[in-house]
mmCIF file as gemmi writes it, N, C-alpha and C atoms, coordinates in Angstrom:
data_model
loop_
_atom_site.group_PDB
_atom_site.id
_atom_site.type_symbol
_atom_site.label_atom_id
_atom_site.label_alt_id
_atom_site.label_comp_id
_atom_site.label_asym_id
_atom_site.label_entity_id
_atom_site.label_seq_id
_atom_site.pdbx_PDB_ins_code
_atom_site.Cartn_x
_atom_site.Cartn_y
_atom_site.Cartn_z
_atom_site.occupancy
_atom_site.B_iso_or_equiv
_atom_site.pdbx_formal_charge
_atom_site.auth_seq_id
_atom_site.auth_asym_id
_atom_site.pdbx_PDB_model_num
ATOM 1 N N . MET Axp A 1 ? 0.851 -1.148 -0.015 1 0 ? 1 A 1
ATOM 2 C CA . MET Axp A 1 ? -0.056 -0.105 0.059 1 0 ? 1 A 1
ATOM 3 C C . MET Axp A 1 ? 0.917 1.284 -0.033 1 0 ? 1 A 1
ATOM 4 N N . THR Axp A 2 ? 1.976 1.166 0.708 1 0 ? 2 A 1
ATOM 5 C CA . THR Axp A 2 ? 2.877 2.386 0.828 1 0 ? 2 A 1
ATOM 6 C C . THR Axp A 2 ? 3.521 2.463 -0.631 1 0 ? 2 A 1
ATOM 7 N N . ASP Axp A 3 ? 3.881 1.376 -1.281 1 0 ? 3 A 1
ATOM 8 C CA . ASP Axp A 3 ? 4.45 1.628 -2.645 1 0 ? 3 A 1
ATOM 9 C C . ASP Axp A 3 ? 3.663 2.367 -3.613 1 0 ? 3 A 1
ATOM 10 N N . SER Axp A 4 ? 2.279 1.841 -3.539 1 0 ? 4 A 1
ATOM 11 C CA . SER Axp A 4 ? 1.407 2.515 -4.604 1 0 ? 4 A 1
ATOM 12 C C . SER Axp A 4 ? 1.169 3.905 -4.183 1 0 ? 4 A 1
ATOM 13 N N . PHE Axp A 5 ? 1.183 4.269 -2.993 1 0 ? 5 A 1
ATOM 14 C CA . PHE Axp A 5 ? 0.973 5.66 -2.678 1 0 ? 5 A 1
ATOM 15 C C . PHE Axp A 5 ? 2.156 6.516 -3.097 1 0 ? 5 A 1
ATOM 16 N N . GLN Axp A 6 ? 3.237 6.061 -2.802 1 0 ? 6 A 1
ATOM 17 C CA . GLN Axp A 6 ? 4.536 6.732 -3.182 1 0 ? 6 A 1
ATOM 18 C C . GLN Axp A 6 ? 4.628 6.745 -4.675 1 0 ? 6 A 1
ATOM 19 N N . THR Axp A 7 ? 4.148 5.752 -5.5 1 0 ? 7 A 1
ATOM 20 C CA . THR Axp A 7 ? 4.233 5.829 -6.904 1 0 ? 7 A 1
ATOM 21 C C . THR Axp A 7 ? 3.279 6.823 -7.386 1 0 ? 7 A 1
ATOM 22 N N . VAL Axp A 8 ? 2.271 7.059 -6.784 1 0 ? 8 A 1
ATOM 23 C CA . VAL Axp A 8 ? 1.174 8.072 -7.163 1 0 ? 8 A 1
ATOM 24 C C . VAL Axp A 8 ? 1.711 9.37 -6.917 1 0 ? 8 A 1
ATOM 25 N N . VAL Axp A 9 ? 2.355 9.613 -5.838 1 0 ? 9 A 1
ATOM 26 C CA . VAL Axp A 9 ? 2.969 10.966 -5.394 1 0 ? 9 A 1
ATOM 27 C C . VAL Axp A 9 ? 3.916 11.271 -6.418 1 0 ? 9 A 1
ATOM 28 N N . VAL Axp A 10 ? 4.837 10.312 -6.792 1 0 ? 10 A 1
ATOM 29 C CA . VAL Axp A 10 ? 6.015 10.751 -7.593 1 0 ? 10 A 1
ATOM 30 C C . VAL Axp A 10 ? 5.482 10.834 -9.036 1 0 ? 10 A 1
ATOM 31 N N . THR Axp A 11 ? 4.57 10.125 -9.638 1 0 ? 11 A 1
ATOM 32 C CA . THR Axp A 11 ? 3.99 10.234 -10.828 1 0 ? 11 A 1
ATOM 33 C C . THR Axp A 11 ? 3.296 11.622 -10.915 1 0 ? 11 A 1
ATOM 34 N N . THR Axp A 12 ? 2.411 11.918 -9.927 1 0 ? 12 A 1
ATOM 35 C CA . THR Axp A 12 ? 1.837 13.266 -9.896 1 0 ? 12 A 1
ATOM 36 C C . THR Axp A 12 ? 2.885 14.477 -10.028 1 0 ? 12 A 1
ATOM 37 N N . ALA Axp A 13 ? 4.021 14.27 -9.241 1 0 ? 13 A 1
ATOM 38 C CA . ALA Axp A 13 ? 4.902 15.37 -9.318 1 0 ? 13 A 1
ATOM 39 C C . ALA Axp A 13 ? 5.641 15.378 -10.477 1 0 ? 13 A 1
ATOM 40 N N . ARG Axp A 14 ? 5.91 14.351 -11.126 1 0 ? 14 A 1
ATOM 41 C CA . ARG Axp A 14 ? 6.483 14.345 -12.541 1 0 ? 14 A 1
ATOM 42 C C . ARG Axp A 14 ? 5.62 15.005 -13.45 1 0 ? 14 A 1
ATOM 43 N N . GLU Axp A 15 ? 4.382 14.811 -13.318 1 0 ? 15 A 1
ATOM 44 C CA . GLU Axp A 15 ? 3.421 15.447 -14.478 1 0 ? 15 A 1
ATOM 45 C C . GLU Axp A 15 ? 3.19 16.911 -14.097 1 0 ? 15 A 1
ATOM 46 N N . ALA Axp A 16 ? 3.278 17.36 -12.899 1 0 ? 16 A 1
ATOM 47 C CA . ALA Axp A 16 ? 3.096 18.697 -12.468 1 0 ? 16 A 1
ATOM 48 C C . ALA Axp A 16 ? 4.323 19.535 -12.937 1 0 ? 16 A 1
ATOM 49 N N . VAL Axp A 17 ? 5.461 19.056 -12.865 1 0 ? 17 A 1
ATOM 50 C CA . VAL Axp A 17 ? 6.732 19.917 -13.041 1 0 ? 17 A 1
ATOM 51 C C . VAL Axp A 17 ? 6.648 20.626 -14.462 1 0 ? 17 A 1
ATOM 52 N N . PRO Axp A 18 ? 6.369 19.979 -15.501 1 0 ? 18 A 1
ATOM 53 C CA . PRO Axp A 18 ? 6.276 20.531 -16.971 1 0 ? 18 A 1
ATOM 54 C C . PRO Axp A 18 ? 5.217 21.747 -16.958 1 0 ? 18 A 1
ATOM 55 N N . PHE Axp A 19 ? 4.044 21.452 -16.075 1 0 ? 19 A 1
ATOM 56 C CA . PHE Axp A 19 ? 3.056 22.561 -16.206 1 0 ? 19 A 1
ATOM 57 C C . PHE Axp A 19 ? 3.511 23.685 -15.295 1 0 ? 19 A 1
ATOM 58 N N . LEU Axp A 20 ? 4.101 23.602 -14.166 1 0 ? 20 A 1
ATOM 59 C CA . LEU Axp A 20 ? 4.705 24.55 -13.471 1 0 ? 20 A 1
ATOM 60 C C . LEU Axp A 20 ? 5.781 25.438 -14.266 1 0 ? 20 A 1
ATOM 61 N N . VAL Axp A 21 ? 6.609 24.729 -14.933 1 0 ? 21 A 1
ATOM 62 C CA . VAL Axp A 21 ? 7.64 25.278 -15.789 1 0 ? 21 A 1
ATOM 63 C C . VAL Axp A 21 ? 7.033 26.262 -16.795 1 0 ? 21 A 1
ATOM 64 N N . ILE Axp A 22 ? 6.004 25.588 -17.327 1 0 ? 22 A 1
ATOM 65 C CA . ILE Axp A 22 ? 5.358 26.471 -18.439 1 0 ? 22 A 1
ATOM 66 C C . ILE Axp A 22 ? 4.518 27.812 -17.94 1 0 ? 22 A 1
ATOM 67 N N . THR Axp A 23 ? 4.075 27.403 -16.782 1 0 ? 23 A 1
ATOM 68 C CA . THR Axp A 23 ? 3.34 28.539 -15.876 1 0 ? 23 A 1
ATOM 69 C C . THR Axp A 23 ? 4.495 29.643 -15.664 1 0 ? 23 A 1
ATOM 70 N N . ALA Axp A 24 ? 5.6 29.29 -15.087 1 0 ? 24 A 1
ATOM 71 C CA . ALA Axp A 24 ? 6.479 30.224 -14.783 1 0 ? 24 A 1
ATOM 72 C C . ALA Axp A 24 ? 6.962 31.093 -16.041 1 0 ? 24 A 1
ATOM 73 N N . LEU Axp A 25 ? 7.089 30.319 -17.17 1 0 ? 25 A 1
ATOM 74 C CA . LEU Axp A 25 ? 7.503 30.982 -18.492 1 0 ? 25 A 1
ATOM 75 C C . LEU Axp A 25 ? 6.508 32.027 -18.944 1 0 ? 25 A 1
ATOM 76 N N . TRP Axp A 26 ? 5.243 31.666 -18.93 1 0 ? 26 A 1
ATOM 77 C CA . TRP Axp A 26 ? 4.26 32.568 -19.192 1 0 ? 26 A 1
ATOM 78 C C . TRP Axp A 26 ? 4.176 33.726 -18.291 1 0 ? 26 A 1
ATOM 79 N N . VAL Axp A 27 ? 4.296 33.606 -17.112 1 0 ? 27 A 1
ATOM 80 C CA . VAL Axp A 27 ? 4.398 34.721 -16.083 1 0 ? 27 A 1
ATOM 81 C C . VAL Axp A 27 ? 5.583 35.671 -16.452 1 0 ? 27 A 1
ATOM 82 N N . LEU Axp A 28 ? 6.662 34.937 -16.727 1 0 ? 28 A 1
ATOM 83 C CA . LEU Axp A 28 ? 7.936 35.846 -17.319 1 0 ? 28 A 1
ATOM 84 C C . LEU Axp A 28 ? 7.609 36.6 -18.545 1 0 ? 28 A 1
ATOM 85 N N . VAL Axp A 29 ? 6.911 35.882 -19.545 1 0 ? 29 A 1
ATOM 86 C CA . VAL Axp A 29 ? 6.591 36.585 -20.88 1 0 ? 29 A 1
ATOM 87 C C . VAL Axp A 29 ? 5.557 37.739 -20.562 1 0 ? 29 A 1
ATOM 88 N N . MET Axp A 30 ? 4.64 37.477 -19.481 1 0 ? 30 A 1
ATOM 89 C CA . MET Axp A 30 ? 3.82 38.745 -19.314 1 0 ? 30 A 1
ATOM 90 C C . MET Axp A 30 ? 4.491 39.854 -18.728 1 0 ? 30 A 1
ATOM 91 N N . PHE Axp A 31 ? 5.407 39.616 -17.639 1 0 ? 31 A 1
ATOM 92 C CA . PHE Axp A 31 ? 6.165 40.688 -17.036 1 0 ? 31 A 1
ATOM 93 C C . PHE Axp A 31 ? 7.096 41.334 -18.144 1 0 ? 31 A 1
ATOM 94 N N . VAL Axp A 32 ? 7.777 40.678 -18.968 1 0 ? 32 A 1
ATOM 95 C CA . VAL Axp A 32 ? 8.592 41.23 -20.02 1 0 ? 32 A 1
ATOM 96 C C . VAL Axp A 32 ? 7.899 42.044 -21.042 1 0 ? 32 A 1
ATOM 97 N N . LEU Axp A 33 ? 6.602 41.662 -21.389 1 0 ? 33 A 1
ATOM 98 C CA . LEU Axp A 33 ? 5.797 42.477 -22.245 1 0 ? 33 A 1
ATOM 99 C C . LEU Axp A 33 ? 5.337 43.781 -21.456 1 0 ? 33 A 1
ATOM 100 N N . TYR Axp A 34 ? 4.969 43.71 -20.127 1 0 ? 34 A 1
ATOM 101 C CA . TYR Axp A 34 ? 4.596 44.702 -19.422 1 0 ? 34 A 1
ATOM 102 C C . TYR Axp A 34 ? 5.741 45.869 -19.123 1 0 ? 34 A 1
ATOM 103 N N . GLY Axp A 35 ? 6.963 45.25 -18.967 1 0 ? 35 A 1
ATOM 104 C CA . GLY Axp A 35 ? 8.239 45.994 -18.875 1 0 ? 35 A 1
ATOM 105 C C . GLY Axp A 35 ? 8.395 46.819 -20.237 1 0 ? 35 A 1
ATOM 106 N N . LEU Axp A 36 ? 8.312 46.144 -21.346 1 0 ? 36 A 1
ATOM 107 C CA . LEU Axp A 36 ? 8.351 46.828 -22.596 1 0 ? 36 A 1
ATOM 108 C C . LEU Axp A 36 ? 7.332 47.978 -22.795 1 0 ? 36 A 1
ATOM 109 N N . PHE Axp A 37 ? 6.162 47.57 -22.27 1 0 ? 37 A 1
ATOM 110 C CA . PHE Axp A 37 ? 5.07 48.54 -22.434 1 0 ? 37 A 1
ATOM 111 C C . PHE Axp A 37 ? 5.417 49.769 -21.637 1 0 ? 37 A 1
ATOM 112 N N . LEU Axp A 38 ? 5.967 49.69 -20.487 1 0 ? 38 A 1
ATOM 113 C CA . LEU Axp A 38 ? 6.367 50.75 -19.558 1 0 ? 38 A 1
ATOM 114 C C . LEU Axp A 38 ? 7.565 51.625 -20.156 1 0 ? 38 A 1
ATOM 115 N N . VAL Axp A 39 ? 8.514 50.748 -20.599 1 0 ? 39 A 1
ATOM 116 C CA . VAL Axp A 39 ? 9.747 51.402 -21.231 1 0 ? 39 A 1
ATOM 117 C C . VAL Axp A 39 ? 9.351 52.231 -22.405 1 0 ? 39 A 1
ATOM 118 N N . THR Axp A 40 ? 8.516 51.734 -23.305 1 0 ? 40 A 1
ATOM 119 C CA . THR Axp A 40 ? 8.335 52.488 -24.596 1 0 ? 40 A 1
ATOM 120 C C . THR Axp A 40 ? 7.056 53.429 -24.387 1 0 ? 40 A 1
ATOM 121 N N . LYS Axp A 41 ? 6.446 53.585 -23.18 1 0 ? 41 A 1
ATOM 122 C CA . LYS Axp A 41 ? 5.45 54.539 -23 1 0 ? 41 A 1
ATOM 123 C C . LYS Axp A 41 ? 6.008 55.941 -23.1 1 0 ? 41 A 1
ATOM 124 N N . PRO Axp A 42 ? 5.383 56.904 -23.848 1 0 ? 42 A 1
ATOM 125 C CA . PRO Axp A 42 ? 5.707 58.119 -24.017 1 0 ? 42 A 1
ATOM 126 C C . PRO Axp A 42 ? 5.64 58.898 -22.457 1 0 ? 42 A 1
ATOM 127 N N . THR Axp A 43 ? 6.564 59.778 -22.243 1 0 ? 43 A 1
ATOM 128 C CA . THR Axp A 43 ? 6.689 60.411 -20.856 1 0 ? 43 A 1
ATOM 129 C C . THR Axp A 43 ? 5.495 61.283 -20.626 1 0 ? 43 A 1
ATOM 130 N N . ASN Axp A 44 ? 4.828 61.83 -21.535 1 0 ? 44 A 1
ATOM 131 C CA . ASN Axp A 44 ? 3.867 62.863 -21.218 1 0 ? 44 A 1
ATOM 132 C C . ASN Axp A 44 ? 2.412 62.312 -21.383 1 0 ? 44 A 1
ATOM 133 N N . VAL Axp A 45 ? 2.442 60.878 -21.323 1 0 ? 45 A 1
ATOM 134 C CA . VAL Axp A 45 ? 1.007 60.19 -21.555 1 0 ? 45 A 1
ATOM 135 C C . VAL Axp A 45 ? 0.806 59.493 -20.365 1 0 ? 45 A 1
ATOM 136 N N . GLU Axp A 46 ? -0.349 59.537 -19.817 1 0 ? 46 A 1
ATOM 137 C CA . GLU Axp A 46 ? -0.675 58.758 -18.576 1 0 ? 46 A 1
ATOM 138 C C . GLU Axp A 46 ? -1.935 57.791 -19.05 1 0 ? 46 A 1
ATOM 139 N N . TYR Axp A 47 ? -1.67 56.575 -18.795 1 0 ? 47 A 1
ATOM 140 C CA . TYR Axp A 47 ? -2.724 55.529 -19.081 1 0 ? 47 A 1
ATOM 141 C C . TYR Axp A 47 ? -3.734 55.244 -17.913 1 0 ? 47 A 1
ATOM 142 N N . ASP Axp A 48 ? -5.009 55.009 -18.238 1 0 ? 48 A 1
ATOM 143 C CA . ASP Axp A 48 ? -5.759 54.443 -17.363 1 0 ? 48 A 1
ATOM 144 C C . ASP Axp A 48 ? -5.516 52.974 -16.904 1 0 ? 48 A 1
ATOM 145 N N . ALA Axp A 49 ? -6.102 52.577 -15.787 1 0 ? 49 A 1
ATOM 146 C CA . ALA Axp A 49 ? -5.847 51.188 -15.254 1 0 ? 49 A 1
ATOM 147 C C . ALA Axp A 49 ? -6.21 50.066 -16.321 1 0 ? 49 A 1
ATOM 148 N N . TRP Axp A 50 ? -7.28 50.403 -16.965 1 0 ? 50 A 1
ATOM 149 C CA . TRP Axp A 50 ? -7.69 49.361 -18.084 1 0 ? 50 A 1
ATOM 150 C C . TRP Axp A 50 ? -6.692 49.069 -19.158 1 0 ? 50 A 1
ATOM 151 N N . VAL Axp A 51 ? -6.003 50.066 -19.399 1 0 ? 51 A 1
ATOM 152 C CA . VAL Axp A 51 ? -4.923 49.913 -20.508 1 0 ? 51 A 1
ATOM 153 C C . VAL Axp A 51 ? -3.72 49.068 -20.002 1 0 ? 51 A 1
ATOM 154 N N . HIS Axp A 52 ? -3.281 49.302 -18.682 1 0 ? 52 A 1
ATOM 155 C CA . HIS Axp A 52 ? -2.276 48.518 -18.07 1 0 ? 52 A 1
ATOM 156 C C . HIS Axp A 52 ? -2.922 47.072 -18.027 1 0 ? 52 A 1
ATOM 157 N N . GLY Axp A 53 ? -4.079 46.867 -17.667 1 0 ? 53 A 1
ATOM 158 C CA . GLY Axp A 53 ? -4.776 45.641 -17.534 1 0 ? 53 A 1
ATOM 159 C C . GLY Axp A 53 ? -4.633 44.74 -18.87 1 0 ? 53 A 1
ATOM 160 N N . THR Axp A 54 ? -4.823 45.416 -19.959 1 0 ? 54 A 1
ATOM 161 C CA . THR Axp A 54 ? -4.868 44.81 -21.207 1 0 ? 54 A 1
ATOM 162 C C . THR Axp A 54 ? -3.494 44.312 -21.681 1 0 ? 54 A 1
ATOM 163 N N . VAL Axp A 55 ? -2.562 44.962 -21.146 1 0 ? 55 A 1
ATOM 164 C CA . VAL Axp A 55 ? -1.315 44.267 -21.447 1 0 ? 55 A 1
ATOM 165 C C . VAL Axp A 55 ? -1.057 42.947 -20.908 1 0 ? 55 A 1
ATOM 166 N N . PHE Axp A 56 ? -1.625 42.518 -19.818 1 0 ? 56 A 1
ATOM 167 C CA . PHE Axp A 56 ? -1.675 41.354 -19.167 1 0 ? 56 A 1
ATOM 168 C C . PHE Axp A 56 ? -2.637 40.405 -19.898 1 0 ? 56 A 1
ATOM 169 N N . LEU Axp A 57 ? -3.681 40.984 -20.523 1 0 ? 57 A 1
ATOM 170 C CA . LEU Axp A 57 ? -4.796 40.18 -20.949 1 0 ? 57 A 1
ATOM 171 C C . LEU Axp A 57 ? -4.37 39.165 -22.127 1 0 ? 57 A 1
ATOM 172 N N . ILE Axp A 58 ? -3.655 39.821 -22.97 1 0 ? 58 A 1
ATOM 173 C CA . ILE Axp A 58 ? -3.291 39.018 -24.257 1 0 ? 58 A 1
ATOM 174 C C . ILE Axp A 58 ? -2.404 37.83 -23.966 1 0 ? 58 A 1
ATOM 175 N N . PRO Axp A 59 ? -1.444 38.044 -23.31 1 0 ? 59 A 1
ATOM 176 C CA . PRO Axp A 59 ? -0.597 36.758 -22.86 1 0 ? 59 A 1
ATOM 177 C C . PRO Axp A 59 ? -1.522 35.786 -22.049 1 0 ? 59 A 1
ATOM 178 N N . SER Axp A 60 ? -2.46 36.229 -21.148 1 0 ? 60 A 1
ATOM 179 C CA . SER Axp A 60 ? -3.273 35.324 -20.441 1 0 ? 60 A 1
ATOM 180 C C . SER Axp A 60 ? -4.104 34.637 -21.209 1 0 ? 60 A 1
ATOM 181 N N . VAL Axp A 61 ? -4.766 35.197 -22.273 1 0 ? 61 A 1
ATOM 182 C CA . VAL Axp A 61 ? -5.507 34.285 -23.192 1 0 ? 61 A 1
ATOM 183 C C . VAL Axp A 61 ? -4.774 33.216 -23.824 1 0 ? 61 A 1
ATOM 184 N N . GLY Axp A 62 ? -3.414 33.531 -24.168 1 0 ? 62 A 1
ATOM 185 C CA . GLY Axp A 62 ? -2.527 32.593 -24.716 1 0 ? 62 A 1
ATOM 186 C C . GLY Axp A 62 ? -2.273 31.35 -23.671 1 0 ? 62 A 1
ATOM 187 N N . PHE Axp A 63 ? -2.06 31.858 -22.644 1 0 ? 63 A 1
ATOM 188 C CA . PHE Axp A 63 ? -1.744 30.794 -21.448 1 0 ? 63 A 1
ATOM 189 C C . PHE Axp A 63 ? -2.892 29.932 -21.16 1 0 ? 63 A 1
ATOM 190 N N . LEU Axp A 64 ? -4.226 30.521 -21.14 1 0 ? 64 A 1
ATOM 191 C CA . LEU Axp A 64 ? -5.36 29.712 -20.974 1 0 ? 64 A 1
ATOM 192 C C . LEU Axp A 64 ? -5.582 28.733 -22.024 1 0 ? 64 A 1
ATOM 193 N N . GLY Axp A 65 ? -5.216 29.266 -23.195 1 0 ? 65 A 1
ATOM 194 C CA . GLY Axp A 65 ? -5.463 28.272 -24.459 1 0 ? 65 A 1
ATOM 195 C C . GLY Axp A 65 ? -4.527 27.208 -24.233 1 0 ? 65 A 1
ATOM 196 N N . HIS Axp A 66 ? -3.276 27.432 -23.788 1 0 ? 66 A 1
ATOM 197 C CA . HIS Axp A 66 ? -2.436 26.371 -23.669 1 0 ? 66 A 1
ATOM 198 C C . HIS Axp A 66 ? -2.864 25.41 -22.528 1 0 ? 66 A 1
ATOM 199 N N . VAL Axp A 67 ? -3.395 25.986 -21.456 1 0 ? 67 A 1
ATOM 200 C CA . VAL Axp A 67 ? -3.879 25.05 -20.412 1 0 ? 67 A 1
ATOM 201 C C . VAL Axp A 67 ? -4.962 24.249 -20.778 1 0 ? 67 A 1
ATOM 202 N N . LEU Axp A 68 ? -5.866 24.836 -21.684 1 0 ? 68 A 1
ATOM 203 C CA . LEU Axp A 68 ? -7.007 24.069 -22.183 1 0 ? 68 A 1
ATOM 204 C C . LEU Axp A 68 ? -6.705 22.952 -23.224 1 0 ? 68 A 1
ATOM 205 N N . SER Axp A 69 ? -5.655 23.392 -23.955 1 0 ? 69 A 1
ATOM 206 C CA . SER Axp A 69 ? -5.03 22.328 -24.926 1 0 ? 69 A 1
ATOM 207 C C . SER Axp A 69 ? -4.534 21.24 -24.181 1 0 ? 69 A 1
ATOM 208 N N . HIS Axp A 70 ? -3.781 21.348 -23.148 1 0 ? 70 A 1
ATOM 209 C CA . HIS Axp A 70 ? -3.148 20.3 -22.276 1 0 ? 70 A 1
ATOM 210 C C . HIS Axp A 70 ? -4.238 19.483 -21.568 1 0 ? 70 A 1
ATOM 211 N N . SER Axp A 71 ? -5.296 20.123 -21.001 1 0 ? 71 A 1
ATOM 212 C CA . SER Axp A 71 ? -6.264 19.426 -20.271 1 0 ? 71 A 1
ATOM 213 C C . SER Axp A 71 ? -7.079 18.591 -21.268 1 0 ? 71 A 1
ATOM 214 N N . LEU Axp A 72 ? -7.327 19.123 -22.514 1 0 ? 72 A 1
ATOM 215 C CA . LEU Axp A 72 ? -8.027 18.294 -23.398 1 0 ? 72 A 1
ATOM 216 C C . LEU Axp A 72 ? -7.237 17.118 -23.879 1 0 ? 72 A 1
ATOM 217 N N . GLU Axp A 73 ? -5.974 17.341 -24.059 1 0 ? 73 A 1
ATOM 218 C CA . GLU Axp A 73 ? -4.98 16.077 -24.457 1 0 ? 73 A 1
ATOM 219 C C . GLU Axp A 73 ? -4.997 15.065 -23.288 1 0 ? 73 A 1
ATOM 220 N N . ALA Axp A 74 ? -4.827 15.568 -22.126 1 0 ? 74 A 1
ATOM 221 C CA . ALA Axp A 74 ? -4.811 14.663 -20.92 1 0 ? 74 A 1
ATOM 222 C C . ALA Axp A 74 ? -6.12 13.903 -20.86 1 0 ? 74 A 1
ATOM 223 N N . ALA Axp A 75 ? -7.279 14.601 -21.234 1 0 ? 75 A 1
ATOM 224 C CA . ALA Axp A 75 ? -8.628 13.875 -21.003 1 0 ? 75 A 1
ATOM 225 C C . ALA Axp A 75 ? -8.686 12.711 -22.163 1 0 ? 75 A 1
ATOM 226 N N . ARG Axp A 76 ? -8.191 13.053 -23.217 1 0 ? 76 A 1
ATOM 227 C CA . ARG Axp A 76 ? -8.296 12.084 -24.314 1 0 ? 76 A 1
ATOM 228 C C . ARG Axp A 76 ? -7.319 10.837 -23.873 1 0 ? 76 A 1
ATOM 229 N N . THR Axp A 77 ? -6.24 10.977 -23.351 1 0 ? 77 A 1
ATOM 230 C CA . THR Axp A 77 ? -5.201 9.985 -23.08 1 0 ? 77 A 1
ATOM 231 C C . THR Axp A 77 ? -5.803 9.082 -21.873 1 0 ? 77 A 1
ATOM 232 N N . GLU Axp A 78 ? -6.77 9.464 -21.194 1 0 ? 78 A 1
ATOM 233 C CA . GLU Axp A 78 ? -7.173 8.714 -20.032 1 0 ? 78 A 1
ATOM 234 C C . GLU Axp A 78 ? -8.309 7.716 -20.303 1 0 ? 78 A 1
């Protein structure tokens, strides 16, 4: 019983690591894009909060699409 529990934990951890790495990369991409947005912003222009929010929206849509794709793939293989 202990071996099967250990096997389940190890398998779950191995399957979670790629997802966590991809999540970290997407977060990095979002911050890089936001940094570029701030660096290239004209000095005499002030944007509202919704403009800053849309900078995170586009990469978030890509990330959610990636998560959905992997979720559907995992559902097909089970």
